[in-house]
PyMOL Python script that loads the backbone (N, CA, C, O; Angstrom):
from pymol import cmd

cmd.read_pdbstr("""\
ATOM      1  N   MET A   1      33.956 -89.578  16.345  1.00  0.00           N
ATOM      2  CA  MET A   1      33.490 -89.766  15.099  1.00  0.00           C
ATOM      3  C   MET A   1      33.392 -88.444  14.970  1.00  0.00           C
ATOM      4  O   MET A   1      33.446 -87.565  15.830  1.00  0.00           O
ATOM      5  N   ARG A   2      33.144 -88.342  13.060  1.00  0.00           N
ATOM      6  CA  ARG A   2      33.039 -86.889  12.820  1.00  0.00           C
ATOM      7  C   ARG A   2      31.719 -87.270  11.511  1.00  0.00           C
ATOM      8  O   ARG A   2      31.693 -88.251  10.767  1.00  0.00           O
ATOM      9  N   LEU A   3      30.862 -86.278  11.577  1.00  0.00           N
ATOM     10  CA  LEU A   3      30.077 -86.451  10.826  1.00  0.00           C
ATOM     11  C   LEU A   3      30.025 -86.650   9.134  1.00  0.00           C
ATOM     12  O   LEU A   3      30.627 -85.685   8.663  1.00  0.00           O
ATOM     13  N   ARG A   4      29.588 -87.436   8.166  1.00  0.00           N
ATOM     14  CA  ARG A   4      29.570 -87.174   7.025  1.00  0.00           C
ATOM     15  C   ARG A   4      29.793 -85.844   6.092  1.00  0.00           C
ATOM     16  O   ARG A   4      30.744 -85.349   5.487  1.00  0.00           O
ATOM     17  N   HIS A   5      28.551 -85.562   6.277  1.00  0.00           N
ATOM     18  CA  HIS A   5      27.922 -84.434   6.115  1.00  0.00           C
ATOM     19  C   HIS A   5      27.241 -83.619   6.778  1.00  0.00           C
ATOM     20  O   HIS A   5      26.775 -84.021   7.844  1.00  0.00           O
ATOM     21  N   GLN A   6      26.958 -82.118   6.310  1.00  0.00           N
ATOM     22  CA  GLN A   6      26.584 -80.967   6.874  1.00  0.00           C
ATOM     23  C   GLN A   6      25.821 -80.356   6.421  1.00  0.00           C
ATOM     24  O   GLN A   6      26.400 -79.860   5.455  1.00  0.00           O
ATOM     25  N   MET A   7      24.490 -79.879   6.432  1.00  0.00           N
ATOM     26  CA  MET A   7      23.687 -78.958   5.674  1.00  0.00           C
ATOM     27  C   MET A   7      22.680 -77.986   6.664  1.00  0.00           C
ATOM     28  O   MET A   7      22.045 -78.302   7.670  1.00  0.00           O
ATOM     29  N   GLU A   8      22.817 -76.489   5.859  1.00  0.00           N
ATOM     30  CA  GLU A   8      22.655 -75.573   6.443  1.00  0.00           C
ATOM     31  C   GLU A   8      21.630 -75.522   5.513  1.00  0.00           C
ATOM     32  O   GLU A   8      21.850 -75.544   4.302  1.00  0.00           O
ATOM     33  N   LEU A   9      20.163 -75.433   6.162  1.00  0.00           N
ATOM     34  CA  LEU A   9      18.546 -74.564   6.014  1.00  0.00           C
ATOM     35  C   LEU A   9      18.243 -73.403   6.336  1.00  0.00           C
ATOM     36  O   LEU A   9      17.653 -73.092   7.370  1.00  0.00           O
ATOM     37  N   THR A  10      18.635 -72.637   5.445  1.00  0.00           N
ATOM     38  CA  THR A  10      17.770 -71.397   5.670  1.00  0.00           C
ATOM     39  C   THR A  10      17.120 -71.458   4.510  1.00  0.00           C
ATOM     40  O   THR A  10      17.249 -72.255   3.581  1.00  0.00           O
ATOM     41  N   ASN A  11      15.885 -69.871   4.741  1.00  0.00           N
ATOM     42  CA  ASN A  11      14.476 -69.264   4.299  1.00  0.00           C
ATOM     43  C   ASN A  11      13.343 -70.659   4.304  1.00  0.00           C
ATOM     44  O   ASN A  11      12.703 -71.278   3.453  1.00  0.00           O
ATOM     45  N   TRP A  12      13.471 -70.696   5.298  1.00  0.00           N
ATOM     46  CA  TRP A  12      11.998 -72.254   4.793  1.00  0.00           C
ATOM     47  C   TRP A  12      10.755 -71.224   4.653  1.00  0.00           C
ATOM     48  O   TRP A  12      10.338 -70.148   5.082  1.00  0.00           O
ATOM     49  N   LYS A  13      10.322 -72.709   3.402  1.00  0.00           N
ATOM     50  CA  LYS A  13       9.015 -72.170   3.579  1.00  0.00           C
ATOM     51  C   LYS A  13       7.970 -73.560   3.468  1.00  0.00           C
ATOM     52  O   LYS A  13       7.816 -74.553   2.757  1.00  0.00           O
ATOM     53  N   LEU A  14       7.368 -72.893   4.697  1.00  0.00           N
ATOM     54  CA  LEU A  14       6.644 -73.806   5.273  1.00  0.00           C
ATOM     55  C   LEU A  14       5.147 -74.576   5.324  1.00  0.00           C
ATOM     56  O   LEU A  14       4.577 -75.460   5.963  1.00  0.00           O
ATOM     57  N   ASP A  15       4.817 -73.323   3.841  1.00  0.00           N
ATOM     58  CA  ASP A  15       2.905 -73.677   4.459  1.00  0.00           C
ATOM     59  C   ASP A  15       3.169 -73.545   2.712  1.00  0.00           C
ATOM     60  O   ASP A  15       2.068 -73.246   2.249  1.00  0.00           O
ATOM     61  N   PRO A  16       4.080 -73.638   1.699  1.00  0.00           N
ATOM     62  CA  PRO A  16       3.861 -72.848   0.208  1.00  0.00           C
ATOM     63  C   PRO A  16       3.057 -73.497  -0.446  1.00  0.00           C
ATOM     64  O   PRO A  16       3.089 -74.665  -0.057  1.00  0.00           O
ATOM     65  N   VAL A  17       2.100 -73.297  -1.522  1.00  0.00           N
ATOM     66  CA  VAL A  17       1.029 -73.507  -2.073  1.00  0.00           C
ATOM     67  C   VAL A  17       1.627 -74.344  -3.404  1.00  0.00           C
ATOM     68  O   VAL A  17       2.370 -73.749  -4.185  1.00  0.00           O
ATOM     69  N   VAL A  18       1.333 -75.497  -3.586  1.00  0.00           N
ATOM     70  CA  VAL A  18       1.571 -76.307  -4.472  1.00  0.00           C
ATOM     71  C   VAL A  18       0.317 -76.776  -5.610  1.00  0.00           C
ATOM     72  O   VAL A  18      -0.799 -77.138  -5.237  1.00  0.00           O
ATOM     73  N   PRO A  19       0.677 -76.704  -6.839  1.00  0.00           N
ATOM     74  CA  PRO A  19      -0.624 -76.831  -7.820  1.00  0.00           C
ATOM     75  C   PRO A  19      -0.122 -78.286  -7.032  1.00  0.00           C
ATOM     76  O   PRO A  19       0.827 -78.675  -6.352  1.00  0.00           O
ATOM     77  N   VAL A  20      -1.894 -79.016  -7.806  1.00  0.00           N
ATOM     78  CA  VAL A  20      -1.559 -80.789  -7.590  1.00  0.00           C
ATOM     79  C   VAL A  20      -1.118 -81.023  -8.657  1.00  0.00           C
ATOM     80  O   VAL A  20      -0.607 -82.084  -8.297  1.00  0.00           O
ATOM     81  N   ALA A  21      -0.751 -80.938 -10.109  1.00  0.00           N
ATOM     82  CA  ALA A  21      -0.248 -81.400 -11.153  1.00  0.00           C
ATOM     83  C   ALA A  21       1.061 -81.324 -10.627  1.00  0.00           C
ATOM     84  O   ALA A  21       1.708 -81.066 -11.642  1.00  0.00           O
ATOM     85  N   ALA A  22       2.048 -81.395  -9.483  1.00  0.00           N
ATOM     86  CA  ALA A  22       3.415 -81.145  -9.264  1.00  0.00           C
ATOM     87  C   ALA A  22       3.267 -82.940  -8.443  1.00  0.00           C
ATOM     88  O   ALA A  22       4.248 -83.579  -8.063  1.00  0.00           O
ATOM     89  N   PHE A  23       2.204 -83.293  -8.370  1.00  0.00           N
ATOM     90  CA  PHE A  23       1.683 -84.740  -7.959  1.00  0.00           C
ATOM     91  C   PHE A  23       1.274 -86.101  -8.263  1.00  0.00           C
ATOM     92  O   PHE A  23       1.046 -87.156  -7.671  1.00  0.00           O
ATOM     93  N   ALA A  24       1.284 -85.237 -10.399  1.00  0.00           N
ATOM     94  CA  ALA A  24       0.714 -86.650 -11.355  1.00  0.00           C
ATOM     95  C   ALA A  24       1.087 -86.437 -12.096  1.00  0.00           C
ATOM     96  O   ALA A  24       1.258 -85.308 -12.558  1.00  0.00           O
ATOM     97  N   THR A  25       1.493 -87.862 -12.705  1.00  0.00           N
ATOM     98  CA  THR A  25       2.451 -88.119 -13.817  1.00  0.00           C
ATOM     99  C   THR A  25       1.870 -89.296 -14.201  1.00  0.00           C
ATOM    100  O   THR A  25       1.453 -90.325 -13.670  1.00  0.00           O
ATOM    101  N   ALA A  26       2.026 -88.581 -15.826  1.00  0.00           N
ATOM    102  CA  ALA A  26       0.829 -89.506 -17.188  1.00  0.00           C
ATOM    103  C   ALA A  26       1.449 -91.106 -16.586  1.00  0.00           C
ATOM    104  O   ALA A  26       0.653 -91.842 -17.169  1.00  0.00           O
ATOM    105  N   LYS A  27       2.336 -92.016 -15.819  1.00  0.00           N
ATOM    106  CA  LYS A  27       2.430 -93.377 -16.072  1.00  0.00           C
ATOM    107  C   LYS A  27       1.496 -93.199 -14.917  1.00  0.00           C
ATOM    108  O   LYS A  27       0.584 -94.025 -14.922  1.00  0.00           O
ATOM    109  N   ALA A  28       1.471 -92.077 -13.621  1.00  0.00           N
ATOM    110  CA  ALA A  28      -0.031 -93.076 -12.752  1.00  0.00           C
ATOM    111  C   ALA A  28      -1.008 -92.615 -13.192  1.00  0.00           C
ATOM    112  O   ALA A  28      -1.947 -93.305 -12.793  1.00  0.00           O
ATOM    113  N   ALA A  29      -1.634 -91.148 -14.325  1.00  0.00           N
ATOM    114  CA  ALA A  29      -3.128 -91.451 -14.519  1.00  0.00           C
ATOM    115  C   ALA A  29      -2.951 -92.528 -15.164  1.00  0.00           C
ATOM    116  O   ALA A  29      -4.137 -92.847 -15.260  1.00  0.00           O
ATOM    117  N   THR A  30      -2.522 -93.159 -15.566  1.00  0.00           N
ATOM    118  CA  THR A  30      -3.265 -94.970 -16.177  1.00  0.00           C
ATOM    119  C   THR A  30      -2.776 -96.770 -15.451  1.00  0.00           C
ATOM    120  O   THR A  30      -2.887 -97.949 -15.786  1.00  0.00           O
ATOM    121  N   ALA A  31      -2.080 -95.762 -14.039  1.00  0.00           N
ATOM    122  CA  ALA A  31      -1.972 -96.770 -13.133  1.00  0.00           C
ATOM    123  C   ALA A  31      -3.204 -98.123 -13.345  1.00  0.00           C
ATOM    124  O   ALA A  31      -4.302 -97.947 -13.873  1.00  0.00           O
ATOM    125  N   VAL A  32      -2.711 -99.430 -12.807  1.00  0.00           N
ATOM    126  CA  VAL A  32      -4.072-100.115 -12.805  1.00  0.00           C
ATOM    127  C   VAL A  32      -4.598 -99.793 -10.730  1.00  0.00           C
ATOM    128  O   VAL A  32      -3.699 -99.289 -10.056  1.00  0.00           O
ATOM    129  N   ALA A  33      -5.493-100.006 -10.245  1.00  0.00           N
ATOM    130  CA  ALA A  33      -5.440 -99.495  -8.583  1.00  0.00           C
ATOM    131  C   ALA A  33      -5.625-100.952  -8.313  1.00  0.00           C
ATOM    132  O   ALA A  33      -6.009-102.046  -8.725  1.00  0.00           O
ATOM    133  N   MET A  34      -5.288-100.500  -7.695  1.00  0.00           N
ATOM    134  CA  MET A  34      -5.001-102.603  -6.406  1.00  0.00           C
ATOM    135  C   MET A  34      -5.667-102.243  -5.063  1.00  0.00           C
ATOM    136  O   MET A  34      -5.638-101.167  -4.464  1.00  0.00           O
ATOM    137  N   ALA A  35      -6.134-103.133  -4.811  1.00  0.00           N
ATOM    138  CA  ALA A  35      -7.075-103.357  -3.577  1.00  0.00           C
ATOM    139  C   ALA A  35      -6.340-103.474  -2.604  1.00  0.00           C
ATOM    140  O   ALA A  35      -5.236-103.962  -2.847  1.00  0.00           O
ATOM    141  N   PHE A  36      -6.559-103.195  -1.558  1.00  0.00           N
ATOM    142  CA  PHE A  36      -5.601-102.849  -0.103  1.00  0.00           C
ATOM    143  C   PHE A  36      -7.005-103.760   1.061  1.00  0.00           C
ATOM    144  O   PHE A  36      -8.223-103.909   0.958  1.00  0.00           O
ATOM    145  N   SER A  37      -6.123-104.103   1.922  1.00  0.00           N
ATOM    146  CA  SER A  37      -6.913-104.800   2.790  1.00  0.00           C
ATOM    147  C   SER A  37      -6.734-103.749   4.443  1.00  0.00           C
ATOM    148  O   SER A  37      -5.886-102.874   4.619  1.00  0.00           O
ATOM    149  N   HIS A  38      -7.468-104.054   5.132  1.00  0.00           N
ATOM    150  CA  HIS A  38      -6.816-103.339   6.061  1.00  0.00           C
ATOM    151  C   HIS A  38      -5.929-103.904   6.949  1.00  0.00           C
ATOM    152  O   HIS A  38      -6.394-105.031   7.122  1.00  0.00           O
ATOM    153  N   PRO A  39      -4.828-103.792   7.687  1.00  0.00           N
ATOM    154  CA  PRO A  39      -3.535-104.392   8.814  1.00  0.00           C
ATOM    155  C   PRO A  39      -4.474-105.381   8.944  1.00  0.00           C
ATOM    156  O   PRO A  39      -4.449-106.392   8.242  1.00  0.00           O
ATOM    157  N   ASP A  40      -5.652-105.083  10.146  1.00  0.00           N
ATOM    158  CA  ASP A  40      -6.395-105.552  11.190  1.00  0.00           C
ATOM    159  C   ASP A  40      -7.611-106.455  10.789  1.00  0.00           C
ATOM    160  O   ASP A  40      -8.646-106.697  11.410  1.00  0.00           O
ATOM    161  N   ALA A  41      -7.036-107.009   9.188  1.00  0.00           N
ATOM    162  CA  ALA A  41      -8.491-107.271   9.162  1.00  0.00           C
ATOM    163  C   ALA A  41      -8.424-109.450   9.435  1.00  0.00           C
ATOM    164  O   ALA A  41      -7.652-110.379   9.201  1.00  0.00           O
ATOM    165  N   LYS A  42      -9.214-109.315   9.790  1.00  0.00           N
ATOM    166  CA  LYS A  42      -9.242-111.232  10.353  1.00  0.00           C
ATOM    167  C   LYS A  42      -8.994-112.014   9.078  1.00  0.00           C
ATOM    168  O   LYS A  42     -10.120-112.212   8.620  1.00  0.00           O
ATOM    169  N   ALA A  43      -8.510-112.307   8.643  1.00  0.00           N
ATOM    170  CA  ALA A  43      -7.584-112.902   7.691  1.00  0.00           C
ATOM    171  C   ALA A  43      -6.087-113.505   8.246  1.00  0.00           C
ATOM    172  O   ALA A  43      -5.581-114.595   7.979  1.00  0.00           O
ATOM    173  N   ALA A  44      -5.543-112.387   9.132  1.00  0.00           N
ATOM    174  CA  ALA A  44      -4.760-112.279  10.133  1.00  0.00           C
ATOM    175  C   ALA A  44      -4.314-112.776  10.947  1.00  0.00           C
ATOM    176  O   ALA A  44      -3.207-113.212  11.263  1.00  0.00           O
ATOM    177  N   ALA A  45      -6.440-112.625  11.799  1.00  0.00           N
ATOM    178  CA  ALA A  45      -6.580-113.182  13.155  1.00  0.00           C
ATOM    179  C   ALA A  45      -6.042-115.101  12.826  1.00  0.00           C
ATOM    180  O   ALA A  45      -5.445-115.873  13.576  1.00  0.00           O
ATOM    181  N   ALA A  46      -6.525-115.288  11.546  1.00  0.00           N
ATOM    182  CA  ALA A  46      -6.848-116.857  11.625  1.00  0.00           C
ATOM    183  C   ALA A  46      -4.753-117.297  11.106  1.00  0.00           C
ATOM    184  O   ALA A  46      -4.365-118.445  10.893  1.00  0.00           O
ATOM    185  N   LEU A  47      -4.382-116.788  11.079  1.00  0.00           N
ATOM    186  CA  LEU A  47      -2.924-117.034  10.769  1.00  0.00           C
ATOM    187  C   LEU A  47      -2.656-117.734  12.031  1.00  0.00           C
ATOM    188  O   LEU A  47      -3.480-117.602  12.936  1.00  0.00           O
ATOM    189  N   LYS A  48      -1.475-118.561  12.238  1.00  0.00           N
ATOM    190  CA  LYS A  48      -0.977-119.204  13.367  1.00  0.00           C
ATOM    191  C   LYS A  48       0.122-119.280  13.804  1.00  0.00           C
ATOM    192  O   LYS A  48       0.660-120.216  13.212  1.00  0.00           O
ATOM    193  N   PRO A  49       0.989-118.721  14.704  1.00  0.00           N
ATOM    194  CA  PRO A  49       2.693-118.254  14.310  1.00  0.00           C
ATOM    195  C   PRO A  49       3.016-120.264  14.505  1.00  0.00           C
ATOM    196  O   PRO A  49       2.460-121.261  14.967  1.00  0.00           O
ATOM    197  N   PRO A  50       3.796-120.016  14.062  1.00  0.00           N
ATOM    198  CA  PRO A  50       4.415-121.237  13.502  1.00  0.00           C
ATOM    199  C   PRO A  50       5.003-122.302  15.284  1.00  0.00           C
ATOM    200  O   PRO A  50       5.071-121.713  16.363  1.00  0.00           O
ATOM    201  N   ALA A  51       5.263-123.521  15.165  1.00  0.00           N
ATOM    202  CA  ALA A  51       5.087-124.954  15.582  1.00  0.00           C
ATOM    203  C   ALA A  51       6.328-124.316  16.211  1.00  0.00           C
ATOM    204  O   ALA A  51       6.897-123.325  15.753  1.00  0.00           O
ATOM    205  N   ILE A  52       6.746-125.096  17.485  1.00  0.00           N
ATOM    206  CA  ILE A  52       7.896-124.906  18.619  1.00  0.00           C
ATOM    207  C   ILE A  52       8.553-126.050  17.808  1.00  0.00           C
ATOM    208  O   ILE A  52       7.908-127.023  17.416  1.00  0.00           O
ATOM    209  N   ARG A  53       9.592-125.913  17.628  1.00  0.00           N
ATOM    210  CA  ARG A  53      10.066-127.039  17.392  1.00  0.00           C
ATOM    211  C   ARG A  53      11.689-127.932  19.027  1.00  0.00           C
ATOM    212  O   ARG A  53      12.538-127.426  19.760  1.00  0.00           O
ATOM    213  N   LYS A  54      11.301-129.042  18.801  1.00  0.00           N
ATOM    214  CA  LYS A  54      12.718-129.445  20.116  1.00  0.00           C
ATOM    215  C   LYS A  54      13.902-129.192  19.316  1.00  0.00           C
ATOM    216  O   LYS A  54      13.253-128.651  18.421  1.00  0.00           O
ATOM    217  N   PRO A  55      15.340-129.115  18.797  1.00  0.00           N
ATOM    218  CA  PRO A  55      16.174-128.617  17.966  1.00  0.00           C
ATOM    219  C   PRO A  55      16.717-130.074  18.592  1.00  0.00           C
ATOM    220  O   PRO A  55      16.621-130.624  19.688  1.00  0.00           O
ATOM    221  N   ALA A  56      17.309-130.387  17.372  1.00  0.00           N
ATOM    222  CA  ALA A  56      17.718-131.656  17.684  1.00  0.00           C
ATOM    223  C   ALA A  56      19.492-131.917  18.224  1.00  0.00           C
ATOM    224  O   ALA A  56      20.505-131.227  18.335  1.00  0.00           O
ATOM    225  N   LYS A  57      18.979-133.693  18.505  1.00  0.00           N
ATOM    226  CA  LYS A  57      19.779-133.727  19.189  1.00  0.00           C
ATOM    227  C   LYS A  57      20.744-134.630  18.403  1.00  0.00           C
ATOM    228  O   LYS A  57      20.637-135.520  17.560  1.00  0.00           O
ATOM    229  N   VAL A  58      22.190-133.709  19.360  1.00  0.00           N
ATOM    230  CA  VAL A  58      23.604-133.611  18.651  1.00  0.00           C
ATOM    231  C   VAL A  58      24.683-134.510  19.406  1.00  0.00           C
ATOM    232  O   VAL A  58      25.061-134.566  20.576  1.00  0.00           O
ATOM    233  N   GLN A  59      25.065-135.291  18.060  1.00  0.00           N
ATOM    234  CA  GLN A  59      26.447-136.148  18.666  1.00  0.00           C
ATOM    235  C   GLN A  59      27.200-135.906  18.700  1.00  0.00           C
ATOM    236  O   GLN A  59      27.811-135.260  17.849  1.00  0.00           O
ATOM    237  N   SER A  60      27.746-136.481  20.193  1.00  0.00           N
ATOM    238  CA  SER A  60      29.637-135.746  19.794  1.00  0.00           C
ATOM    239  C   SER A  60      30.707-136.928  19.192  1.00  0.00           C
ATOM    240  O   SER A  60      30.297-138.029  18.823  1.00  0.00           O
ATOM    241  N   ALA A  61      32.009-136.567  19.153  1.00  0.00           N
ATOM    242  CA  ALA A  61      32.857-137.224  18.102  1.00  0.00           C
ATOM    243  C   ALA A  61      33.126-138.812  19.815  1.00  0.00           C
ATOM    244  O   ALA A  61      33.307-140.014  20.009  1.00  0.00           O
ATOM    245  N   ASN A  62      33.043-138.210  20.132  1.00  0.00           N
ATOM    246  CA  ASN A  62      33.146-138.765  22.027  1.00  0.00           C
ATOM    247  C   ASN A  62      32.127-140.314  22.904  1.00  0.00           C
ATOM    248  O   ASN A  62      32.406-141.035  23.861  1.00  0.00           O
ATOM    249  N   SER A  63      31.000-140.254  22.017  1.00  0.00           N
ATOM    250  CA  SER A  63      30.090-140.303  22.594  1.00  0.00           C
ATOM    251  C   SER A  63      29.558-141.993  21.713  1.00  0.00           C
ATOM    252  O   SER A  63      28.604-142.641  22.146  1.00  0.00           O
ATOM    253  N   GLN A  64      30.572-142.554  20.197  1.00  0.00           N
ATOM    254  CA  GLN A  64      30.204-143.216  19.339  1.00  0.00           C
ATOM    255  C   GLN A  64      31.308-144.687  19.706  1.00  0.00           C
ATOM    256  O   GLN A  64      31.253-145.692  18.998  1.00  0.00           O
TER     257      GLN A  64
END
""", "prot")
cmd.dss("prot")
cmd.show_as("cartoon", "prot")
cmd.util.cbc("prot")
cmd.orient("prot")
């Protein structure tokens, strides 16, 4: 198997100073905030797993 891409990274800057403005946009500044619940919220505990159903009986052509 051959690699499709190969790259070599040099001169890494592991701790550069990045201005806060680099992570802000005009669209993000006017965005509406969304409320999020914690994934372990009690509402998730109220959910039930799907019911287990028995498979349908299959009739073969010979049984008729």
